[in-house]
N, C-alpha and C positions, 0 to 999 in steps of 0.2 A: 504494500500500500504506500502510495506517495502522499506527501503532506498536502493539506488543503487549507488555505487561509481564507477566512470569511470575515467580512466587516460590514458594518452599517454606519450610520451617522454617529452613533455613540457606543459602538461595541466592536471588539476584535477578538477573533479566536483562531487558533491553529489546530487543525485536526490531524492526528497521526497515531498509528497503532504502536505506541511506545512500549518497549519491553517493561515489564512490571518493576524490574530492579533499578531502572534508571531514575536518578534523583532529580529534583527540581532544578538544581544548578546545572546538572548535566544536560537537561532538556534545553535550557537557555543557550548553552554553548553549542549544542548540536543544531540549534535553529539559527545560528549566525548566518547572515545573508551577505557573504563577501566581506565581512568586517571582523573575522575571527582574530586577526592580528591585533586589532584595537581592543577587542574584548579581553584577550589574554593579557595585554599590557595593563589594562585597568585592574584585572584580577590579581596579577602578581605585583602591581605597582612598580614595574620595571619595563625597560624597552624590550620589544620582541624583534629580533632580526631574522632575515631570511638567508639561509645558507643553501646554495645551489648544489645538488648532488649530480644531476644529469639533465641534459636538455638536447632534444633532437627536433629538427624542423623538416617538414615535408610539404610538397605541393600536391594538389588534387584538382583534376579537371572537372569531373562531375561527381555527384554524391556517391555513385557506385564505383568510381574509379579506385584503383589501388593507390596507396600512398607511395609517392616517389621521393626519396631523400633530396632535400634542397641542394641543388648544385649551382644555381645561378647566384650572382652577387646579392648580398643582403639588400642593397639599394634597389635592385631590380625586383626582388620579391616584394619589397614594401610597396613599390609603385604599382605592381600588378595585382595586389590583393583585392579581391572583390567577391561578391556572393557566388559567382560562377567559377572563379579561380581562387579559392581560399588558400591560405597558408595554415597548415596544421602543425601545432607544436605539442610535443609530449615532454613533460617536465616533472622532475622529482626534487622536492626541497625539504629541508628541515626548518621548522620554526624554533629558534633558539632563545632561551632566556637564562641569563647568568651562566652561560656556558653549557647549558643542559637542553637536550631535545625535549620540547613540550608538545610537538606535533610533527608528523611526517605526512606530507601531502604529495600525492601523485595525480597529475592532471593531464587532460587532453583538451586543448583549446582550438577552436576554429576561428581564424582571423579573416574577416571579410571586408576590411577597409584599410587604405593606406595609413590613416590616422592611428588605428589600433595596432597595425603592424609596426609602425614607428615606435610606439611605446613599448611593445613587447620585444621586438627583434633588435632594435637599435639602442633604445634607452634602458632596456632590461628591467622594465617595471614588473613587480609582482602582480598577481591577479587582482587582489583587493585594491591595490593602488591604481590599477588601470581604471576601475569604475570611479574611484575618487577623482582621478585626473579628468575623466570625461564628464564628471558631475552627473552621472546617470545611475539610477537605482535598477539593478537587474531583477528580472523575474527569477524567483527562487523555487526550486523543487527538491525537497528532501526525498531521496529514493529509498534508502534503507539505512538502518541503524543496527549495530551489533556490539556484543561484548565478547571478550576472550580473543583467541588467535584470529588474526585477520587473513590467514591463508585462504580461507573459503571465498574471499572476494578478490583474490588475485594478487595480494601484496606478497612480495618476495619474503619468504619466511626467514631467510638468513639476515636480511636487513633488520627485521623485527628483533631477532636475537642480538644483533650487534648493538642495538640501542637500548638494551635492557628491558625489552618487552617481556611480560611474563604471562603464563597461561592463566586465564580467568580474570586478569586485571586490565587488559586493554579495553579501550572504547573506540569505536570507529563509526564512520558514516560515509555514505555515498550520496552526492547531491549534484544539482545542476544549476548553473547561473547563466542567464541569457539576456542579451540585448541584440538587436537585429544584426549588428556587425561583429559581435564577439560572443561566442558560446563556449561554455566551460563544463566539462564533466570531471568531477573531483572526488578522489578518495582520500580521506583524512584519518589518520590513526593517532590516537593519544596513548602514550606509552603506559600510563597507569592511572586507574581511577582514583588512586590516592592523591593525585595532584589536586583534585577538586575538593578534598576534605582536609588535607594537611597544608596545602598552599605553600607558604614560605618555608615551613619545616621540610616539606618534600623537596622543594627547589634546592635547598642548601644541603640536603642529605647526600653524601657521597657513596652510600652503600650500593646504589644501582651501578655506579661506575666500577666499584670494587667487585661486584658480582660478575659484571661483564668481563673484567680483566681476568677473574678467576676462571671463567668458562673458557676464555681464549687460551689461558695458560694450560689448563687441563686438556684442551683439545689439540695441543701441538704434537707433532711427530717427535718421538724420542730423540732422533738425530738432530732435529732443529733445536730442541731443548738443550742438548749437549753443546751445540754451537753457541747458543745465546748465553748459557752459563759460563762457557769458556771466555767469551768476549767480555762478559761482566767481570770475571776474575782478572782478566788482563787489564781492564780499565782500573780496577782497584790497585793492582800491582804497580801500574804506571804512576798513579797518583801517590802511592806510598813511597816509591823511589824518588819522585820529584820532591816531596816534602822532606825526605831524608837528606837529599842533596842540598836543599836550601839551608837546613840546620847545620850540615857539615861545613858549608861555605861560610856561614856566619861565625862558626867556631874558629875556622882558619883565620878569618879576618881579625878576630879578637886576639888570637895568639901573636899575630904579627904587630 
């Protein structure tokens, strides 16, 4: 079931088949309409920055045409973007706060005007900032919401593990933002539901990073472990010899 927003002169309601476990605060976040970055910044009272993980652009002639990797110069692609010859961009980003991942977003956007193509391809605007720059409010459609592992909706499981996502604690949504010249299909994954209950405490808790490092360490090949430990021992030995040499040199200077 997709979301349905209804309003009258004096009322507003959002209808959606929410999972029973979802809290009120989580429903507010999951209903964000292109302004998630602003909402998270207000929630944590800190700046939210966008860290690009990957980005690929394609051209498409008709709606049923296969995507062709963009080979023309960016300026040419920008100038030719139109409803009949749109540019398609697939992008994956992390939303970061205080050095910690608070959301991972995977998006496919359909760019159908030179103005939007300039913002996205040349000026590297994030999706939310595109709507702000255009001063246009997009039509919003919440497609689905889930909890736990996001593999079932196509997110790379390895990426989830790398960022400390845990079974049963993730929260995710798929939604669509649309204006005539700019259409976005987005999957957002929040690494832990605890972030919405513990807030600052969760943000400054380093245990997630420690657990992630422990998983990485335990998963290493024994030969790789041996090489890393050997390099570490070599570094310690080098530092020790250097410190000994400095002390020895000072003693020699004192004697003379």
